[in-house]
MIGU-31189 format. One line per 8 residues: number of its first residue (from 1); their letters; for each residue x negated, y, z of N, C-alpha, C. Coordinates in Angstrom, 3 decimals. Layout:
NUM> a> X/Y/Z/X/Y/Z/X/Y/Z  ...;
***
This chain:
1> mkgwmnvp> -68.495/-133.113/25.683/-68.142/-134.427/25.137/-66.638/-134.570/24.936  -65.898/-133.451/25.010/-64.453/-133.488/24.852/-64.088/-134.084/23.495  -63.100/-134.971/23.490/-62.656/-135.575/22.247/-63.370/-136.869/21.924  -64.357/-137.262/22.746/-65.105/-138.483/22.469/-64.556/-139.688/23.239  -63.643/-139.489/24.167/-63.129/-140.606/24.943/-62.295/-141.526/24.060  -62.476/-142.836/24.264/-61.719/-143.868/23.547/-61.901/-143.803/22.037  -63.004/-143.248/21.595/-63.321/-143.194/20.170/-64.626/-143.949/19.956  -64.700/-144.863/18.970/-65.951/-145.582/18.731/-67.090/-144.596/18.475;
9> ratllcet> -68.204/-144.820/19.124/-69.348/-143.954/18.914/-70.625/-144.746/19.172  -71.721/-144.214/18.684/-72.990/-144.919/18.833/-74.136/-143.927/18.807  -75.219/-144.314/19.448/-76.467/-143.591/19.311/-77.357/-144.406/18.367  -77.678/-143.834/17.233/-78.511/-144.510/16.242/-79.959/-144.098/16.454  -80.791/-145.032/16.888/-82.207/-144.777/17.103/-82.971/-145.039/15.818  -83.940/-144.183/15.525/-84.678/-144.333/14.267/-86.068/-143.715/14.421  -87.075/-144.555/14.607/-88.447/-144.066/14.734/-89.074/-143.775/13.374  -88.666/-144.494/12.352/-89.337/-144.403/11.057/-88.966/-143.156/10.273;
17> alpqlkhh> -87.700/-142.772/10.290/-87.275/-141.672/9.414/-86.098/-140.917/10.024  -86.267/-140.435/11.244/-85.162/-139.750/11.921/-84.700/-138.490/11.180  -85.603/-137.593/10.746/-85.129/-136.401/10.014/-84.333/-136.762/8.768  -84.788/-137.811/8.060/-84.067/-138.227/6.854/-82.690/-138.791/7.213  -82.588/-139.496/8.369/-81.296/-140.032/8.792/-80.314/-138.901/9.076  -80.769/-137.870/9.781/-79.901/-136.724/10.061/-79.410/-136.101/8.758  -80.356/-135.881/7.839/-80.001/-135.259/6.559/-79.031/-136.152/5.780  -79.289/-137.454/5.810/-78.458/-138.403/5.064/-77.017/-138.383/5.568;
25> lrnrgvrv> -76.856/-138.403/6.886/-75.507/-138.405/7.452/-74.747/-137.128/7.106  -75.468/-136.017/7.080/-74.806/-134.742/6.791/-74.400/-134.627/5.321  -75.121/-135.295/4.454/-74.930/-135.073/3.024/-74.211/-136.205/2.284  -73.799/-137.234/3.015/-73.115/-138.332/2.331/-71.600/-138.245/2.450  -71.100/-137.158/3.046/-69.658/-136.969/3.095/-68.941/-137.826/4.117  -69.686/-138.453/5.039/-69.047/-139.247/6.081/-68.589/-138.311/7.195  -67.331/-138.380/7.556/-66.813/-137.484/8.595/-67.152/-138.048/9.977  -68.367/-137.803/10.359/-68.812/-138.224/11.686/-69.411/-137.018/12.384;
33> taysigqg> -69.382/-137.058/13.699/-70.060/-136.028/14.478/-71.477/-136.515/14.732  -72.424/-135.773/14.282/-73.815/-136.215/14.406/-74.641/-135.100/15.003  -75.363/-135.408/16.048/-76.290/-134.434/16.610/-77.456/-135.193/17.253  -78.552/-134.507/17.451/-79.764/-135.154/17.934/-79.661/-135.519/19.400  -80.110/-136.707/19.736/-80.274/-137.145/21.115/-81.635/-137.829/21.196  -82.658/-137.101/21.642/-83.987/-137.691/21.734/-84.461/-138.197/20.388  -84.710/-139.525/20.305/-85.174/-140.147/19.071/-84.021/-140.740/18.260  -82.805/-140.259/18.522/-81.672/-140.819/17.809/-80.657/-139.781/17.416;
41> vavqwsda> -79.594/-140.237/16.781/-78.484/-139.392/16.352/-77.204/-140.000/16.904  -76.391/-139.184/17.551/-75.111/-139.662/18.071/-74.032/-139.476/17.011  -73.251/-140.521/16.771/-72.196/-140.456/15.757/-70.893/-140.985/16.351  -69.777/-140.499/15.834/-68.475/-141.045/16.175/-67.668/-141.188/14.899  -66.740/-142.095/14.881/-65.972/-142.364/13.673/-64.622/-142.968/14.047  -63.743/-142.963/13.107/-62.460/-143.643/13.297/-62.575/-145.044/12.711  -61.634/-145.910/13.046/-61.655/-147.277/12.517/-61.645/-147.271/10.987  -60.904/-146.323/10.410/-60.810/-146.272/8.947/-62.132/-145.863/8.311;
49> qmpqlvet> -62.977/-145.189/9.096/-64.254/-144.727/8.553/-65.368/-145.753/8.662  -65.125/-146.857/9.377/-66.178/-147.841/9.593/-66.834/-148.336/8.297  -66.078/-148.766/7.267/-66.730/-149.232/6.039/-67.606/-148.155/5.399  -67.137/-146.901/5.423/-67.906/-145.819/4.828/-69.190/-145.550/5.620  -69.096/-145.632/6.953/-70.276/-145.440/7.792/-71.298/-146.544/7.544  -70.837/-147.780/7.468/-71.737/-148.915/7.214/-72.404/-148.777/5.848  -71.613/-148.400/4.843/-72.162/-148.217/3.502/-73.223/-147.115/3.485  -72.940/-146.031/4.220/-73.880/-144.913/4.276/-75.187/-145.319/4.947;
57> ltafltqe> -75.106/-146.029/6.069/-76.314/-146.468/6.768/-77.103/-147.480/5.942  -76.411/-148.353/5.231/-77.094/-149.328/4.381/-77.832/-148.627/3.251  -77.192/-147.636/2.654/-77.848/-146.863/1.596/-79.087/-146.152/2.133  -78.988/-145.619/3.351/-80.132/-144.955/3.988/-81.281/-145.934/4.188  -80.975/-147.137/4.692/-82.022/-148.116/4.970/-82.721/-148.596/3.705  -81.990/-148.686/2.613/-82.582/-149.208/1.369/-83.121/-148.108/0.457  -83.069/-146.859/0.915/-83.622/-145.762/0.113/-84.573/-144.911/0.965  -84.050/-143.891/1.665/-84.923/-142.982/2.409/-85.755/-143.705/3.462;
65> wlvsylqq> -85.112/-144.603/4.222/-85.860/-145.325/5.261/-86.958/-146.170/4.634  -86.632/-146.879/3.571/-87.598/-147.775/2.932/-88.786/-147.004/2.370  -88.528/-145.838/1.771/-89.628/-145.010/1.265/-90.552/-144.603/2.416  -89.983/-144.123/3.511/-90.797/-143.708/4.665/-91.569/-144.886/5.257  -90.922/-146.029/5.338/-91.566/-147.232/5.876/-92.778/-147.626/5.033  -92.617/-147.635/3.724/-93.722/-148.020/2.841/-94.864/-147.007/2.918  -94.532/-145.741/3.009/-95.574/-144.723/3.173/-96.370/-144.980/4.448  -95.677/-145.286/5.524/-96.354/-145.541/6.789/-97.224/-146.792/6.722;
73> qvykhmtr> -96.764/-147.805/5.991/-97.561/-149.016/5.852/-98.892/-148.727/5.166  -98.854/-147.851/4.171/-100.100/-147.484/3.490/-101.041/-146.779/4.459  -100.528/-145.806/5.164/-101.367/-145.028/6.071/-101.903/-145.879/7.222  -101.115/-146.854/7.693/-101.543/-147.655/8.836/-102.512/-148.769/8.453  -102.252/-149.416/7.310/-102.965/-150.653/7.030/-103.793/-150.664/5.741  -103.348/-149.952/4.746/-103.961/-150.145/3.437/-105.045/-149.134/3.103  -104.815/-147.882/3.415/-105.698/-146.825/2.940/-107.132/-147.022/3.408  -107.313/-147.461/4.641/-108.664/-147.561/5.187/-109.547/-148.487/4.366;
81> dlwpelkt> -108.994/-149.621/3.923/-109.817/-150.631/3.273/-109.586/-150.739/1.764  -108.315/-150.720/1.355/-108.000/-151.035/-0.033/-107.863/-149.811/-0.931  -107.325/-148.727/-0.404/-107.007/-147.599/-1.264/-107.566/-146.289/-0.700  -108.867/-146.217/-0.449/-109.416/-145.014/0.205/-109.369/-143.765/-0.647  -109.246/-143.910/-1.967/-109.321/-142.748/-2.854/-107.967/-142.117/-3.147  -106.881/-142.779/-2.748/-105.562/-142.270/-3.092/-105.184/-141.088/-2.208  -104.661/-140.054/-2.823/-104.240/-138.857/-2.098/-102.819/-139.055/-1.555  -102.448/-138.190/-0.601/-101.124/-138.288/0.023/-100.011/-138.242/-1.018;
89> qqvnyaaq> -100.141/-137.356/-1.995/-99.114/-137.224/-3.029/-98.968/-138.521/-3.817  -100.094/-139.193/-4.076/-100.046/-140.448/-4.819/-99.407/-141.556/-3.995  -99.695/-141.580/-2.690/-99.086/-142.582/-1.812/-97.572/-142.394/-1.771  -97.127/-141.153/-1.622/-95.690/-140.872/-1.590/-95.038/-141.279/-2.910  -95.704/-140.966/-4.011/-95.184/-141.331/-5.327/-95.108/-142.850/-5.465  -96.130/-143.551/-4.970/-96.152/-145.009/-5.065/-94.994/-145.626/-4.294  -94.707/-145.088/-3.108/-93.594/-145.612/-2.308/-92.268/-145.408/-3.025  -92.056/-144.231/-3.582/-90.819/-143.950/-4.304/-90.704/-144.822/-5.556;
97> ltvhglsr> -91.827/-145.009/-6.251/-91.827/-145.843/-7.449/-91.515/-147.293/-7.104  -92.022/-147.758/-5.956/-91.753/-149.131/-5.518/-90.274/-149.334/-5.238  -89.666/-148.393/-4.515/-88.237/-148.500/-4.198/-87.401/-148.473/-5.478  -87.805/-147.619/-6.416/-87.098/-147.583/-7.702/-87.200/-148.930/-8.407  -88.395/-149.533/-8.374/-88.575/-150.833/-9.012/-87.747/-151.919/-8.356  -87.615/-151.872/-7.030/-86.818/-152.870/-6.320/-85.325/-152.701/-6.584  -84.943/-151.557/-7.127/-83.530/-151.299/-7.443/-83.168/-151.716/-8.859  -84.185/-152.004/-9.677/-83.935/-152.299/-11.091/-83.723/-153.789/-11.312;
105> qlteslpp> -82.830/-154.118/-12.226/-82.564/-155.511/-12.574/-83.448/-155.896/-13.748  -84.480/-156.699/-13.470/-85.422/-157.107/-14.511/-85.177/-158.544/-14.960  -84.419/-159.302/-14.188/-84.103/-160.682/-14.546/-82.590/-160.870/-14.455  -82.155/-162.119/-14.605/-80.724/-162.396/-14.537/-80.181/-162.237/-13.112  -81.037/-162.385/-12.123/-80.575/-162.235/-10.740/-80.460/-160.764/-10.370  -79.763/-160.496/-9.263/-79.591/-159.125/-8.807/-80.932/-158.541/-8.369  -81.103/-157.212/-8.463/-82.322/-156.576/-7.951/-82.487/-156.872/-6.461  -83.718/-156.893/-5.945/-83.942/-157.216/-4.522/-83.125/-156.369/-3.562;
113> iqqviptl> -82.994/-155.078/-3.838/-82.224/-154.223/-2.931/-80.757/-154.629/-2.918  -80.211/-154.961/-4.073/-78.816/-155.394/-4.124/-78.609/-156.714/-3.392  -79.631/-157.562/-3.397/-79.523/-158.855/-2.718/-79.491/-158.697/-1.205  -80.189/-157.697/-0.676/-80.289/-157.550/0.777/-79.136/-156.719/1.353  -78.438/-155.981/0.530/-77.364/-155.107/1.013/-76.274/-155.857/1.781  -75.754/-157.004/1.312/-74.703/-157.697/2.087/-75.153/-158.072/3.501  -76.409/-158.509/3.644/-76.927/-158.867/4.974/-76.937/-157.658/5.896  -77.401/-156.535/5.387/-77.447/-155.319/6.199/-76.041/-154.837/6.552;
121> eqtltsll> -75.133/-154.882/5.601/-73.762/-154.422/5.873/-73.078/-155.298/6.913  -73.256/-156.619/6.805/-72.641/-157.524/7.783/-73.221/-157.289/9.175  -74.533/-157.099/9.253/-75.189/-156.877/10.544/-74.723/-155.572/11.174  -74.696/-154.503/10.404/-74.274/-153.204/10.921/-72.820/-153.232/11.369  -71.971/-153.851/10.582/-70.556/-153.938/10.939/-70.379/-154.669/12.264  -71.091/-155.777/12.412/-70.984/-156.575/13.625/-71.492/-155.816/14.848  -72.654/-155.172/14.713/-73.254/-154.471/15.853/-72.447/-153.243/16.257  -71.924/-152.515/15.292/-71.156/-151.311/15.614/-69.790/-151.644/16.204;
129> aeqevail> -69.264/-152.828/15.898/-67.935/-153.204/16.388/-67.987/-153.927/17.729  -69.193/-154.295/18.180/-69.314/-155.080/19.403/-68.862/-154.323/20.641  -69.150/-153.038/20.697/-68.836/-152.263/21.890/-68.400/-150.862/21.510  -67.622/-150.265/22.397/-67.075/-148.938/22.109/-68.170/-147.876/22.068  -69.188/-148.026/22.910/-70.323/-147.103/22.912/-71.579/-147.935/22.668  -72.130/-147.874/21.486/-73.266/-148.718/21.105/-74.554/-147.904/21.024  -75.651/-148.576/21.305/-76.984/-148.014/21.053/-77.649/-148.946/20.050  -77.926/-148.406/18.895/-78.356/-149.248/17.788/-79.642/-148.718/17.174;
137> svdaviqf> -80.656/-149.561/17.085/-81.900/-149.208/16.403/-81.787/-149.615/14.935  -81.716/-148.630/14.058/-81.598/-148.952/12.638/-82.894/-149.572/12.124  -84.037/-149.220/12.723/-85.308/-149.853/12.336/-85.241/-151.361/12.574  -84.722/-151.732/13.778/-84.679/-153.149/14.128/-83.741/-153.931/13.211  -82.662/-153.292/12.772/-81.696/-153.983/11.910/-82.376/-154.510/10.652  -83.124/-153.653/9.980/-83.734/-154.082/8.722/-85.009/-154.887/8.959  -85.743/-154.581/10.023/-86.985/-155.298/10.272/-86.754/-156.743/10.697  -85.656/-157.000/11.420/-85.391/-158.359/11.886/-84.448/-159.125/10.961;
145> rahaflqq> -83.478/-158.432/10.381/-82.498/-159.127/9.546/-82.905/-159.164/8.071  -83.912/-158.386/7.687/-84.341/-158.378/6.282/-85.862/-158.433/6.198  -86.458/-159.285/7.050/-87.922/-159.368/7.129/-88.530/-159.809/5.796  -87.931/-160.813/5.166/-88.466/-161.313/3.892/-88.413/-160.225/2.813  -87.357/-159.439/2.834/-87.229/-158.349/1.863/-88.337/-157.325/2.069  -88.634/-156.966/3.325/-89.693/-155.991/3.597/-91.057/-156.526/3.155  -91.285/-157.819/3.329/-92.535/-158.412/2.843/-92.615/-158.300/1.327  -91.499/-158.568/0.660/-91.448/-158.438/-0.801/-91.733/-156.998/-1.224;
153> aqvalqev> -91.186/-156.045/-0.470/-91.407/-154.634/-0.778/-92.879/-154.257/-0.623  -93.535/-154.795/0.395/-94.947/-154.492/0.610/-95.815/-155.074/-0.506  -95.478/-156.270/-0.964/-96.207/-156.862/-2.095/-96.024/-156.001/-3.346  -94.791/-155.569/-3.575/-94.515/-154.709/-4.733/-95.274/-153.388/-4.627  -95.352/-152.846/-3.412/-96.088/-151.593/-3.200/-97.565/-151.764/-3.524  -98.158/-152.862/-3.094/-99.575/-153.092/-3.369/-99.835/-153.183/-4.868  -98.895/-153.775/-5.600/-99.048/-153.851/-7.054/-98.979/-152.466/-7.676  -98.055/-151.620/-7.186/-97.957/-150.247/-7.688/-99.235/-149.472/-7.369;
161> lrqleedq> -99.753/-149.646/-6.145/-100.988/-148.956/-5.767/-102.162/-149.420/-6.620  -102.215/-150.718/-6.890/-103.284/-151.248/-7.755/-103.201/-150.630/-9.146  -101.971/-150.512/-9.666/-101.794/-149.917/-10.982/-102.172/-148.443/-10.974  -101.823/-147.736/-9.893/-102.203/-146.328/-9.787/-103.712/-146.162/-9.767  -104.378/-147.054/-9.065/-105.836/-146.989/-9.008/-106.435/-147.243/-10.390  -105.884/-148.212/-11.121/-106.354/-148.478/-12.479/-106.100/-147.274/-13.376  -104.928/-146.670/-13.226/-104.610/-145.468/-14.015/-105.604/-144.350/-13.713  -105.948/-144.217/-12.448/-106.882/-143.173/-12.035/-108.261/-143.408/-12.633;
169> eyqafvdh> -108.713/-144.661/-12.604/-110.010/-145.011/-13.190/-109.991/-144.809/-14.704  -108.869/-145.181/-15.323/-108.759/-145.016/-16.770/-108.789/-143.546/-17.164  -108.082/-142.700/-16.386/-108.084/-141.270/-16.685/-109.474/-140.682/-16.514  -110.211/-141.163/-15.509/-111.586/-140.691/-15.320/-112.452/-141.090/-16.524  -112.210/-142.290/-17.058/-112.936/-142.759/-18.242/-112.611/-141.884/-19.451  -111.328/-141.570/-19.638/-110.910/-140.716/-20.748/-111.521/-139.322/-20.604  -111.496/-138.780/-19.393/-112.079/-137.455/-19.158/-113.570/-137.445/-19.473  -114.249/-138.533/-19.123/-115.688/-138.635/-19.419/-115.928/-138.627/-20.925;
177> lrekmttq> -115.120/-139.374/-21.659/-115.287/-139.416/-23.116/-114.998/-138.055/-23.742  -113.961/-137.387/-23.242/-113.617/-136.075/-23.792/-114.722/-135.055/-23.506  -115.292/-135.129/-22.317/-116.396/-134.227/-21.984/-117.607/-134.500/-22.873  -117.854/-135.778/-23.102/-118.972/-136.160/-23.975/-118.727/-135.689/-25.397  -117.460/-135.769/-25.823/-117.122/-135.360/-27.187/-117.321/-133.864/-27.387  -117.068/-133.074/-26.335/-117.199/-131.620/-26.478/-118.641/-131.193/-26.720  -119.591/-132.076/-26.411/-120.999/-131.734/-26.668/-121.383/-131.984/-28.121  -120.473/-132.624/-28.866/-120.739/-132.913/-30.281/-120.009/-131.892/-31.149;
185> ppstqeih> -120.693/-131.270/-32.080/-119.994/-130.341/-32.988/-119.014/-131.097/-33.873  -117.774/-130.608/-34.018/-116.793/-131.306/-34.868/-117.295/-131.428/-36.298  -117.134/-132.610/-36.869/-117.506/-132.809/-38.269/-116.276/-132.570/-39.144  -116.477/-132.531/-40.418/-115.361/-132.348/-41.361/-114.827/-133.693/-41.832  -115.299/-134.756/-41.212/-114.919/-136.086/-41.656/-113.489/-136.453/-41.230  -112.902/-137.323/-42.029/-111.669/-137.999/-41.624/-112.003/-139.468/-41.491  -111.640/-140.053/-40.366/-111.925/-141.468/-40.128/-110.619/-142.190/-39.819  -110.486/-143.364/-40.414/-109.309/-144.206/-40.195/-109.681/-145.320/-39.219;
193> vfctdtqv> -108.868/-145.464/-38.160/-109.094/-146.481/-37.143/-108.058/-147.591/-37.321  -108.527/-148.806/-37.525/-107.640/-149.950/-37.711/-107.720/-150.836/-36.465  -106.563/-151.162/-35.900/-106.508/-151.946/-34.659/-105.586/-153.148/-34.845  -106.090/-154.324/-34.529/-105.250/-155.518/-34.425/-105.465/-156.097/-33.019  -104.818/-157.205/-32.735/-104.981/-157.808/-31.412/-106.398/-158.306/-31.183  -107.141/-158.575/-32.246/-108.478/-159.178/-32.099/-109.600/-158.320/-32.668  -109.283/-157.278/-33.439/-110.335/-156.520/-34.110/-110.068/-155.020/-34.068  -111.165/-154.271/-34.151/-111.117/-152.829/-34.346/-112.190/-152.484/-35.350;
201> wlcypggq> -111.828/-151.702/-36.384/-112.853/-151.248/-37.329/-112.511/-149.851/-37.837  -113.534/-149.182/-38.324/-113.411/-147.798/-38.770/-113.734/-147.691/-40.247  -112.957/-146.847/-40.953/-113.179/-146.648/-42.387/-113.083/-145.171/-42.738  -113.774/-144.807/-43.810/-113.582/-143.492/-44.406/-112.336/-143.549/-45.285  -111.792/-142.398/-45.717/-110.561/-142.396/-46.527/-110.629/-143.283/-47.765  -111.818/-143.455/-48.331/-111.940/-144.293/-49.522/-111.991/-145.773/-49.235  -112.026/-146.151/-47.968/-112.045/-147.564/-47.597/-113.404/-148.078/-47.178  -114.450/-147.254/-47.280/-115.790/-147.683/-46.899/-115.897/-147.773/-45.378;
209> lvqdeeil> -116.508/-148.855/-44.898/-116.669/-149.035/-43.465/-117.601/-147.985/-42.888  -117.241/-147.496/-41.714/-118.103/-146.556/-40.999/-119.072/-147.376/-40.154  -120.349/-147.193/-40.405/-121.362/-147.913/-39.654/-122.385/-146.923/-39.124  -122.897/-147.215/-37.961/-123.905/-146.354/-37.357/-124.958/-147.259/-36.741  -126.014/-147.494/-37.487/-127.054/-148.429/-37.058/-127.734/-147.966/-35.778  -127.897/-146.668/-35.631/-128.568/-146.155/-34.440/-127.750/-146.451/-33.180  -126.428/-146.229/-33.280/-125.556/-146.531/-32.143/-125.539/-148.025/-31.860  -125.494/-148.834/-32.905/-125.480/-150.282/-32.733/-126.747/-150.751/-32.029;
217> raaqwasd> -127.900/-150.232/-32.432/-129.162/-150.627/-31.798/-129.184/-150.191/-30.329  -128.701/-148.972/-30.069/-128.672/-148.478/-28.691/-127.737/-149.314/-27.829  -126.588/-149.695/-28.387/-125.628/-150.496/-27.642/-126.182/-151.881/-27.338  -126.855/-152.477/-28.315/-127.453/-153.797/-28.105/-128.558/-153.734/-27.059  -129.326/-152.649/-27.085/-130.384/-152.493/-26.084/-129.787/-152.324/-24.686  -128.726/-151.521/-24.592/-128.098/-151.268/-23.295/-127.415/-152.510/-22.750  -126.920/-153.374/-23.639/-126.212/-154.576/-23.202/-127.156/-155.732/-22.932  -128.469/-155.511/-23.052/-129.479/-156.523/-22.729/-129.326/-157.775/-23.575;
225> gaevhped> -129.006/-157.583/-24.838/-128.904/-158.711/-25.745/-127.550/-159.375/-25.775  -126.654/-159.033/-24.852/-125.311/-159.621/-24.855/-124.497/-159.033/-26.008  -123.407/-159.698/-26.326/-122.561/-159.245/-27.429/-121.928/-157.889/-27.091  -121.988/-156.962/-28.035/-121.420/-155.638/-27.841/-119.923/-155.695/-28.138  -119.111/-155.135/-27.244/-117.664/-155.149/-27.453/-117.328/-154.215/-28.617  -116.552/-154.687/-29.588/-116.225/-153.858/-30.764/-115.554/-152.536/-30.408  -114.683/-152.534/-29.394/-113.999/-151.296/-29.022/-114.976/-150.275/-28.451  -115.934/-150.736/-27.643/-116.941/-149.826/-27.092/-117.777/-149.209/-28.204;
233> lamsilvt> -118.156/-150.056/-29.157/-118.964/-149.561/-30.273/-118.162/-148.573/-31.122  -116.909/-148.912/-31.411/-116.074/-148.032/-32.226/-115.862/-146.685/-31.536  -115.640/-146.686/-30.218/-115.442/-145.427/-29.499/-116.724/-144.601/-29.496  -117.865/-145.259/-29.347/-119.140/-144.535/-29.387/-119.336/-143.847/-30.729  -118.976/-144.537/-31.796/-119.117/-143.957/-33.140/-118.171/-142.768/-33.297  -116.935/-142.914/-32.838/-115.969/-141.821/-32.969/-116.417/-140.593/-32.184  -116.862/-140.802/-30.947/-117.298/-139.670/-30.129/-118.517/-139.002/-30.747  -119.452/-139.790/-31.251/-120.680/-139.224/-31.848/-120.378/-138.476/-33.134;
241> hspthivi> -119.519/-139.053/-33.982/-119.188/-138.404/-35.251/-118.242/-137.221/-35.043  -117.427/-137.277/-33.986/-116.487/-136.205/-33.651/-115.711/-135.721/-34.868  -114.954/-136.637/-35.519/-114.242/-136.253/-36.747/-113.142/-135.236/-36.490  -112.875/-134.427/-37.504/-111.800/-133.437/-37.397/-110.436/-134.109/-37.343  -110.299/-135.213/-38.057/-109.007/-135.905/-38.122/-109.235/-137.403/-38.026  -108.417/-138.053/-37.200/-108.455/-139.501/-37.061/-107.064/-140.037/-37.367  -106.989/-140.991/-38.285/-105.722/-141.639/-38.621/-105.741/-143.030/-37.995  -104.754/-143.309/-37.138/-104.695/-144.585/-36.422/-103.741/-145.532/-37.135;
249> hdmtqsap> -104.246/-146.702/-37.465/-103.439/-147.764/-38.071/-103.313/-148.868/-37.009  -102.244/-148.825/-36.236/-102.082/-149.728/-35.096/-101.213/-150.915/-35.489  -101.841/-152.075/-35.630/-101.123/-153.294/-36.003/-101.103/-154.306/-34.858  -101.370/-153.835/-33.660/-101.382/-154.742/-32.509/-99.968/-155.205/-32.175  -99.892/-156.415/-31.677/-98.617/-156.984/-31.253/-98.565/-157.213/-29.744  -99.696/-157.591/-29.163/-99.704/-157.903/-27.725/-100.993/-157.428/-27.067  -101.471/-156.271/-27.482/-102.701/-155.737/-26.882/-102.429/-155.309/-25.445  -103.336/-155.636/-24.503/-103.127/-155.213/-23.116/-103.259/-153.703/-22.986;
257> wpsfaetv> -102.548/-153.168/-21.985/-102.659/-151.731/-21.721/-103.970/-151.456/-21.011  -104.646/-150.341/-21.304/-104.337/-149.418/-22.411/-104.944/-149.933/-23.713  -104.205/-149.845/-24.782/-104.726/-150.304/-26.065/-105.756/-149.314/-26.582  -106.561/-149.763/-27.525/-107.589/-148.889/-28.100/-106.939/-147.693/-28.790  -105.829/-147.938/-29.464/-105.135/-146.843/-30.159/-104.686/-145.772/-29.166  -104.171/-146.187/-28.017/-103.738/-145.225/-26.996/-104.917/-144.430/-26.453  -106.047/-145.100/-26.267/-107.236/-144.412/-25.756/-107.731/-143.371/-26.749  -107.724/-143.721/-28.031/-108.141/-142.764/-29.062/-107.242/-141.532/-29.026;
265> ervflqra> -105.934/-141.752/-28.872/-105.004/-140.622/-28.801/-105.285/-139.739/-27.595  -105.576/-140.347/-26.463/-105.810/-139.564/-25.253/-107.130/-138.796/-25.318  -108.118/-139.385/-25.948/-109.427/-138.726/-26.011/-109.418/-137.596/-27.040  -108.856/-137.851/-28.202/-108.953/-136.889/-29.306/-107.726/-135.988/-29.448  -106.659/-136.307/-28.703/-105.468/-135.454/-28.645/-104.961/-135.087/-30.039  -104.894/-133.777/-30.354/-104.286/-133.340/-31.607/-105.083/-133.747/-32.842  -106.319/-134.173/-32.656/-107.101/-134.621/-33.814/-106.644/-135.997/-34.317  -105.945/-136.745/-33.481/-105.545/-138.103/-33.835/-104.054/-138.167/-34.150;
273> srcghcsw> -103.714/-138.930/-35.169/-102.302/-139.142/-35.510/-102.132/-140.554/-36.054  -100.927/-141.073/-35.952/-100.646/-142.430/-36.434/-100.169/-142.379/-37.882  -100.439/-143.447/-38.590/-100.171/-143.462/-40.032/-98.684/-143.632/-40.352  -97.916/-144.163/-39.399/-96.501/-144.403/-39.675/-96.263/-145.662/-40.487  -97.093/-146.695/-40.224/-96.965/-147.987/-40.914/-97.091/-147.801/-42.434  -98.260/-147.357/-42.829/-98.528/-147.037/-44.234/-98.689/-148.293/-45.085  -98.931/-148.080/-46.379/-99.078/-149.208/-47.305/-100.304/-150.049/-46.973  -101.383/-149.414/-46.461/-102.553/-150.184/-46.040/-102.171/-151.180/-44.948;
281> cqdleggl> -101.444/-150.699/-43.975/-101.031/-151.576/-42.871/-100.153/-152.729/-43.367  -99.238/-152.399/-44.258/-98.348/-153.433/-44.781/-99.126/-154.502/-45.530  -100.117/-154.058/-46.319/-100.941/-155.039/-47.064/-101.779/-155.872/-46.100  -102.354/-155.220/-45.068/-103.196/-155.944/-44.116/-102.379/-156.902/-43.285  -101.174/-156.515/-42.885/-100.338/-157.399/-42.075/-99.960/-158.645/-42.839  -99.863/-158.533/-44.127/-99.538/-159.707/-44.935/-100.643/-160.747/-44.907  -101.879/-160.276/-44.652/-103.001/-161.237/-44.627/-103.460/-161.597/-43.252  -102.824/-161.037/-42.191/-103.258/-161.353/-40.813/-102.700/-162.681/-40.339;
***
């Protein structure tokens, strides 16, 4: 312990992300002595280094620590009931995506992470300056002084997980359609798909509507007399006809994700292409 007398030092305890804390301290260029002590890291610094140390710890808490914390929240509370199908890689990705989202400025106010940084910096500065040899739990700093922020982060994480689950279900739907399409021999037809916010219809190159009475009857029978969704019917016709080329005329303005045009692209891949706002689209938009 030679050289540590009369020098500010602290043991930083960290249950949530101790390995990341060690790595963070070593790689942020802070001239501190850091080594493992049980569940913590011992650090020493000069008075001039205090602002840099506080900044480094705050960055750790709002990045690496926060990612690890959110991952643990999923494993402890969410996966059992809400997200049983998500794999470890997806959970880790969701946590990182959530932290990235909390760092982005989407409104006129500062991003949530930027809003909480002054509170964390003031708390760390105060606690580290209180005594010459401090024992400080970095977990407790953010959990008690930024409780509302952590709740906000958990809500944001659940939204990301919900979106991931929807993406997963959508990809399974696309894969099912593609598998179904492979059972149909490709035709030599070219079909034009027209999409607006309220309608979807299919045409041959000459402008004649593509109709399939057999599919329509089957869809009506399967829906038990209820109205058949136009997009479902149009996709059934496309998969059954399996055209060699599909031209997409996308005139939607506020279609919810995923739009029908996007689904057609994902299912038919290189067979589908967009028209590039052709003269047909321009004429149709004038009458919409």
